[in-house]
N, C-alpha and C positions, 0 to 999 in steps of 0.2 A: 496219300493214296499209294496203295500197295504196288501199283504199276511203275512207279518212279524208279528209274535205273534198270528196268527190264529190257532185254533184247526182243525184237520181234523177227524171228527167223521163220517161224511157221505158226499157224494157228493151232496146231496140234499141242503147242506149249502153253496155250491159253485156255482157261476154263470157260464154259459157256457164259457165266456171269460176267467175266472180263470182256468177252466179245460183245455182250449186250451193252456193257458200259461204254466201250469204244464206239458202238453204233449210236448210242444216245448222245455221246459227246459230239460226234460228227454232225448229227442233226441240229443240236443246240448251237454249235459253232457256226453252222450255215445260217441259221436264223439270225444270229447276232451279226454276222457278216453282211447280210442283206439289210440289216438296219443301220449299218455303218460303223458298228463296233468291231474292229478287226483284230482285237487282241494284240495291238501294237505293244511291244516291250515285254510281253510275258516270258520270253526266253531272251531277253536283251543281253547282248554281248556273249552269247554262246556261239559256237562255230560248228558247222555241219560240213563234213566232207562227203561229196557225191562221187563214189568210185563206180564207174560205168564201163564194164567190159563189153557190153552190147549196146546197140543204137537205142535211142528212146526219144519220144516226143512228149507225150502226155505225162508220163511219170516223172521224167526230169524236170520239166517246166513247172509241174505242180508242186514238186519238192522245193524248187528254188523259190517260187512265189510264196508258198506256205511258210518257209523258213524266214523270209524277209518280213512277212506280215507279223511273225512272232517275235521279231527283233534279232533273229539269228543272222549269221553271215555264212552263206553257202559258198563252198569252194568245189568247183568241178575238176575231177581228176579222171582222165581216160586212160586206158591201158597203153595206148600208143604213146602218150605224152607223159608217162611216168615210168619208174623203174620196174613196175610190175610187168611191163611189156618187154623188159630186158632180162627177165628171169629172177628178179628179186624174190625171195620167199615171202609169202603173204604174212607170215608172223613177223618178219622184219619191218614191213610196211606198217603193220598194226601197231608194233611197239613205238615206232617213230611218230605215227599220227597221234598216239596217246599224249604226246608232249604238246600238241598244238590245238586239237579239236575235242569237242564234247560228244559228238555223235558222228556215226557214219551211216549213210544210206547207200547200199551197194547193189548194183545189178551185175550178176555174175554168170559165167558159163556153167559152173558146177556148184551145187549147193554146199558142197564140202568147203568151198572157199569161204563161205559165210561162217561156218562152223569155226574154221581156223581164225578168221577175223575176230569173232566173239571171244575166243579163247585167250587171245593176246592183246586185244585192244581194251584199254582202261576207260570205257565209256559205253554208250548205247549203240548197238548195231541193229539197223532195220533193213529187212529184205525188200529191195525195190524190184525184185524178180530174180528167180534162179531157175534152173532146169526143172525143179520139182514143185515150187511154190510161188504164188504171187499174192501175199496176204493183204496188202493195201488195196489191191484191186477188188478183192472179195468184200472187203469192208465197204467200199464205194458202191459195189453192186447191191449188197444188202440194204444199204441206205436208199438206193434208187427204187428198189422194190417196195420198201416201206413207204416212201413218198407217194408212189403211184397207186398203191393198193391199200394203204392205210395199215398194213400189218405184214409180218413175215410168217408168223405161226399159221400153219395150215395152208399156206400158199403152195400150189403145185408148180414146181420148177423143173423143167427138162433141159439138161445139157446134152446137146446132140453133136457128135463128131469124135474127136480124139479124147477119150476119157482119161488118158494118161497125161494129159496136158497140165502145165503148172497152174493155169487159171482154173481148170476143172477141179484139181485137187483142193485148192484154197476155197473155192466156191462151195463145194459139198461140205467141207468142214465148218464153214461159217453158217450155212443155211440149216444144216442138221442141228447145230447148237442152238439155233433160234426157233426150232420147231417146225420148219418147213418140210413139205413132202418132196423129196428130191429123186429124180430118175435120171440116170446116165444112159443114153441111147447111143450105142457104139457098135463097131465090128469086133468080132472075136480077135483077141490079141491087143486090143486097145483099151481095155478096162483100166480103171485106176489101180495104182499100186496097192497090194494087199494091205499093207500097214495103214494106208490112208482110208481105204474102203472099210476096214474093220473098225477104225476109230469113228468114222462117219456113222456107221451103223449103230455103235454104242451110244454116240451122242443123240442120234435119232430116237433111240429106245428111251433115253432119259428125258428128252424134251417133248416126247409125244408126237414127233414127226415120223418120217419114214425115209428109207434109202433103198434103191433097187437098181439092178442093171437089167436093160432090155436091148435085144439085138435087132428086132424088127422096127424099121423107122416109123411106119404108119402107126403101128400099135403103140409105139413108144411115146409119140407126141400127143396121142389122144387125150383130151381133157385138160391139157396144160393151161395154166394161167400165164406162164412165162416160158418162152423158148429162148435158150442161150446157145451161142456156138462161138467158136474161136478158129483160127487158122489151122489148117491141117498140117502144115509144115512149119513148125516153130523154129526159132533161131537155134542153130546147132544141129538140126535134123535135115539139113539140106541134101545130104547124101541119100536119104530115104525118100526123097520127094516123089519120085515116080510111083513107087509102091504105095505110099500113103494116098496119093490121089486116086489110084485105082481102088484100093480097099475102102476108102471113105466116100466115094462118089455117090453111093445110094443115100448118104446122110446129109446131102446138101439141103439147106433151108430154102425152098422155092415155093412158088404159089401152089403147085400140085401137092406138095407135102403139107402145107398149112391147111389144106382141106380136111386132112385127117384129124385136125385138132377138134373140130366140131363146136367151137365156141369162140368168143372173143379172147384175144391173147395179146401179150406184149412181146416184142423181140428185142433181145439184148446181145451185144458183142463188145468185147473189151477194146477193140481196135488196135492196130490197123487190120482192116478186112481185105481179103482178096476176093473182090467181087467176081462172081462167075465160078468160084470154087466152093467154099463153105456156105456161101449165101449169094442170092442173086441180087442185082441192082434193084429190082422191083420190090423186094422185101425190105432191104435196108433203108430205102428211101421212102417207105410207106408210112402211113399215119400210126401204125402200131410200133414203129421203131422208136426206141428210147435210148439209142446209143450215145447221143449228145448229152443227155442228162447224166449218164454214166461218166462220160468224160469230165463233165463239170464237177461231179461229186468226188472225183479223185483229189481235187484241191482241198475239199473240206475234210475228207477222210484222212488225208496225209497230214494235214494240219492238226487234226485231233490226235493222231498217233504221236507226233513230235511233242505236242504239248502234254500228253499223258505219260510219256516215257522218259523224256529228257529231264534230268533233275534241275 
């Protein structure tokens, strides 16, 4: 398989057919998992370093469980408990880890850290979240949409809130690659980065999907099959908290806004959620919420990524 030995820093580096392959593998591995076949030993005696500069619940646990189910040995490394926290250059850490482990899954403050890791590490590097992208989350999300609606192509997905969010970036890249009709509903100044938006538009053109930006919340969510949001103040943006909460307040997913949809819909959130800010308790705990399915599917998507990429 051509994916063996590849890094996954951003879905911008993966062709649409490669994203479709990872989606298909995630779905098939989940089916086998539920039947009791857990791919034990597929990556036996490989070692996975988990470098986490930021807190994590679902992503970290999913990577550890996925690695162990594949026969890998995960090793957790925090910034505080390693020389990264004492100022060691990333390239020195990468070259040292090349002697011990086969792959790194890294959750970092700056995307440039992942680029540096991949440059000097002799193995596979997977982005477990950076300030720009969260590719494994997007794969789990595409998987969840497919499970619930039977397709991704043609599905109308609205991401509402901070459009420059790392989850938003990866989501629009994944879904436009798969032929979905994607709309980002956000405030001026919070649009996706130009390079990501232009790439998503090109992928939509090639797949038969669509990609657009809308600023009016009610008009933006109208006709959506799926409404997706994320926190307004991501890790690393705490100094902007007050401004972000003011600017994005009209984009809260609440009962009143959902009236604008005008049809049945599903609600998604990558978690953790700040209830009462980007989404109300009433919506996230409602029957239309599929956030726990997303959380479950992180395990299957991350297992698929490891199995596809690690030689």
